[in-house]
C-alpha positions in Angstrom: 0.0 0.0 0.0 1.4 3.4 -1.0 0.1 6.2 1.1 0.4 9.5 -0.7 1.3 13.0 0.5 -2.0 14.4 1.7 -5.1 13.0 3.3 -8.2 14.4 5.1 -9.3 13.6 8.6 -12.9 14.3 9.5 -15.3 13.4 12.3 -18.1 11.4 10.9 -20.5 11.3 13.9 -23.0 13.9 12.6 -23.1 12.9 8.9 -25.7 10.6 7.4 -25.0 8.2 4.6 -25.5 10.6 1.7 -23.4 13.3 3.5 -20.6 10.8 4.1 -20.7 9.8 0.4 -20.5 13.4 -0.7 -17.6 14.1 1.6 -15.6 11.1 0.3 -16.3 12.2 -3.3 -15.1 15.7 -2.5 -11.9 14.3 -1.0 -11.2 11.9 -3.9 -11.9 14.3 -6.7 -9.5 16.8 -5.2 -6.7 14.3 -5.4 -6.1 13.4 -1.8 -4.8 9.9 -1.2 -6.6 9.0 1.9 -9.6 9.7 4.1 -9.3 9.1 7.9 -12.1 8.7 10.3 -12.3 8.2 14.1 -14.0 5.6 16.3 -17.3 7.5 16.6 -20.1 7.0 19.1 -22.5 6.8 16.2 -20.9 4.5 13.6 -19.0 1.2 14.3 -15.5 1.7 12.9 -15.2 -1.3 10.6 -18.7 -1.0 9.2 -18.1 2.7 8.5 -14.8 1.8 6.8 -16.6 -0.6 4.4 -19.2 2.0 3.6 -16.6 4.7 2.8 -14.6 2.3 0.7 -17.8 1.4 -1.3 -18.3 5.1 -2.1 -14.8 5.7 -3.5 -12.7 4.2 -6.3 -9.1 4.8 -5.5 -9.1 6.4 -2.1 -7.4 4.7 0.9 -9.6 4.7 3.9 -8.0 4.6 7.3 -9.3 4.4 10.9 -7.8 7.1 13.0 -8.3 5.5 15.3 -10.1 2.2 15.9 -10.2 1.7 19.7 -8.5 -1.6 20.7 -11.1 -2.0 23.5 -14.0 -1.9 21.1 -13.1 -5.3 19.5 -10.6 -8.0 20.1 -7.5 -8.4 18.0 -8.9 -11.5 16.2 -12.0 -9.5 15.0 -9.8 -6.6 14.0 -7.6 -8.9 12.0 -10.5 -10.4 10.2 -11.9 -6.9 9.4 -8.5 -5.8 8.1 -8.2 -8.8 5.8 -11.8 -8.7 4.7 -11.9 -5.0 3.8 -8.7 -5.2 1.9 -9.8 -8.3 0.0 -13.2 -6.8 -0.9 -11.9 -3.3 -1.8 -8.6 -3.8 -3.6 -6.2 -3.3 -0.7 -7.4 0.2 0.1 -7.9 -0.1 3.9 -5.4 0.9 6.6 -6.1 0.0 10.2 -5.1 2.7 12.6 -5.2 1.5 16.2 -5.2 3.4 19.5 -5.5 2.7 23.2 -8.2 5.5 23.5 -8.8 7.2 26.8 -10.1 6.2 30.2 -13.6 7.8 29.8 -14.2 6.0 26.5 -13.0 2.7 27.9 -14.2 2.5 31.5 -17.0 5.0 31.4 -18.5 4.2 28.0 -17.7 0.5 27.5 -17.2 -0.7 31.1 -13.8 -2.2 30.4 -10.7 -1.8 32.6 -8.2 0.6 31.1 -4.8 -1.2 31.4 -1.3 0.1 30.9 -1.2 1.4 27.3 2.1 0.1 26.1 1.8 -3.5 27.2 -1.9 -3.6 26.1 -1.0 -2.3 22.7 1.9 -4.7 22.3 -0.2 -7.7 23.2 -2.9 -6.6 20.8 -0.6 -6.1 17.9 1.1 -9.5 18.5 -2.3 -11.2 18.4 -3.5 -9.2 15.4 -0.5 -10.1 13.3 -0.6 -13.8 14.2 -1.2 -16.0 11.2 -1.2 -13.1 8.7 0.6 -14.3 5.6 2.7 -11.1 5.4 2.5 -9.7 8.8 5.5 -7.4 8.3 3.7 -5.4 5.7 0.2 -5.5 7.1 -1.4 -2.1 6.7 -1.6 -1.3 10.5 -0.4 1.9 12.1 -0.6 3.1 15.8 -1.8 6.3 17.3 1.5 7.0 19.1 2.4 10.1 21.1 5.0 9.2 23.7 8.5 7.9 22.8 7.8 4.3 24.0 4.6 4.0 22.0 6.4 5.4 19.0 9.2 2.8 19.4 6.5 0.1 19.5 4.9 1.5 16.3 8.3 1.2 14.6 8.9 -2.4 15.6 5.4 -3.8 15.5 3.5 -1.9 12.8 3.9 0.1 9.6 4.2 3.3 11.5 2.3 6.0 13.5 -0.7 8.3 13.2 -0.1 11.0 15.8 -3.0 13.3 16.6 -3.0 16.8 18.1 0.7 17.4 17.6 3.1 20.0 16.3 6.0 19.9 13.9 8.3 19.6 16.9 6.6 16.4 17.8 6.7 15.3 14.2 10.5 15.7 14.1 10.9 13.6 17.3 8.6 10.9 16.0 10.4 10.8 12.6 13.7 10.2 14.4 12.2 7.4 16.5 10.3 5.7 13.6 13.1 5.9 11.0 12.9 6.6 7.3 11.0 3.4 6.2 7.9 3.9 8.4 4.7 5.8 7.8 4.3 9.0 9.8 0.8 10.2 9.1 0.2 13.4 11.1 -3.2 15.0 11.7 -3.3 18.8 11.6 -6.4 21.0 12.2 -6.9 23.9 9.8 -9.4 26.7 9.3 -9.5 29.2 6.4 -10.3 32.2 8.7 -8.2 35.4 8.8 -9.9 37.0 11.7 -7.9 36.0 14.8 -10.8 36.0 17.2 -13.1 33.9 15.0 -10.3 31.5 14.1 -9.3 30.9 17.7 -12.9 30.5 18.8 -13.3 27.7 16.2 -10.1 26.2 17.4 -11.0 26.3 21.1 -14.4 24.7 20.4 -12.8 21.9 18.4 -10.1 21.3 21.0 -12.3 21.5 24.1 -13.1 17.8 24.1 -9.4 16.8 24.0 -8.2 19.2 26.6 -9.7 17.1 29.5 -8.0 13.9 28.4 -4.7 13.0 30.2 -3.1 11.3 27.2 -3.1 14.5 25.2 -2.4 16.9 28.1 0.7 14.9 29.0 2.0 14.9 25.5 1.4 18.7 25.2 3.4 19.2 28.4 6.2 17.0 26.9 6.2 19.2 23.8 6.9 22.3 26.0 3.5 23.8 26.6 2.7 24.8 30.2 -0.3 24.2 32.4 -1.1 27.9 31.9 -1.2 27.2 28.1 -3.8 24.5 28.7 -5.9 26.5 31.1 -9.2 28.3 30.4 -9.7 26.9 26.9 -6.0 27.2 25.9 -3.7 30.2 25.4 -3.5 31.9 22.0 -0.1 30.3 21.5 -1.5 26.8 22.1 -4.5 27.3 19.9 -2.4 28.7 17.1 -0.2 25.6 17.2 -3.0 23.1 17.3 -5.3 24.7 14.7 -3.6 26.5 11.8 -5.5 29.5 10.6 -5.2 32.4 8.1 -5.2 32.5 4.3 -4.3 29.5 2.2 -0.7 30.4 1.9 -0.3 30.7 5.7 -1.9 27.3 6.3 0.1 25.6 3.5 3.3 26.9 5.1 2.2 25.3 8.4 1.3 22.0 6.8 4.6 21.9 5.0 6.4 22.4 8.3 5.3 18.8 9.2 6.8 17.5 6.0 10.0 19.4 6.7 10.1 17.8 10.1 9.8 14.3 8.6 6.1 13.5 8.1 5.4 11.1 5.2 1.7 12.0 5.1 -0.3 14.9 6.6 -4.0 14.5 7.1 -5.6 17.9 7.4 -8.8 18.3 9.5 -11.1 21.1 8.3 -12.4 23.1 11.3 -15.5 25.1 10.6 -18.8 26.3 12.1 -21.4 23.6 12.7 -23.0 22.5 9.5 -21.0 24.8 7.2 -20.0 22.1 4.8 -19.3 24.7 2.1 -16.5 26.0 4.2 -15.2 22.5 4.8 -15.3 21.6 1.1 -13.6 24.9 0.2 -10.7 24.1 2.5 -10.4 20.6 1.0 -10.2 22.1 -2.5 -7.9 25.1 -1.7 -5.4 23.1 0.3 -5.2 20.1 -2.0 -2.0 21.4 -3.7 0.0 21.8 -0.5 
C-alpha cells in the first residue's frame, strides 16, 4: 500500500449516509490519497470503513483510530483482511488505546497500561497473517515508547493533536522506512478572534484527556497554556488559521520535520459544509 502525501481527517459522527458519500467524493476528486475517520459513538468503525470504501474508487480509507477496547484483536484482523480483499487493498487500520472515559465510562472495560496492552494486541492481530511485516496497520502513538512500539510492531504511526516539533521527534524514532501520518487542524479564517474561537471549540473535548495533556506538556506547553480553553499560543499551534498560503506553510512544516503523510482536518462552524469543502479544495496542492 502506497500512502500519498495528503489526506483528510474528518469526524463522521454527525453525517448521514449521503453526506458521508458526498464528503468522500469531494476528498477523492481533489486528489487526496486517503480519508481518515475516528472511532465514533455513532458508527461502528469497521462498518463505516466498508461504507466509505464502497463510495470511492481509489481512495485509501483509514481508521484514526479504531479503539482496541472496542473489538478483540482477532476481530480486528478479520476486518483488516476482509476490507482489503473486498476493496482492492485500500484499507489501513489505525489503532489506539483510546482514553479512560471512552473505555471504562463508556464501555465498562478496565483501562490497562497502554504500552503493554497495545503490544499484546498487535502481536495477536499479526498472528497468522501471511505477510505480517507489511500488514497495513499503524498506531496512534504520542510518547516515545509507543512510537518505538509503532516502529517495531507496525507500519508506523498516526499522531493526533501534535506540532512539527513532535513530528521531528517521531520521525527520528520511527526511522525513514515507516509511515508517519500526522493530523493537523486547519481553518481558512483570517480574523484571529473567529479562528481561535473555532479552534478552542474543536479542541475542548481533547483538553480534558490526560493522554493529550501529558503529550502537550512534553512538547513544551505549560499548564497555563492549557488552562481556560487554551492560550492563543497553544490554539495557534493546534489549529492553523489564516489565508491559504499561511496554512500551507504550516502544513509543509510537518513534511519538513519528517512526516510522510499529513491529514488535514477542516475546522468550521457547525453545518458549514461549504467552508469544509472549500478548505479541502484550496489546500489540495500543499
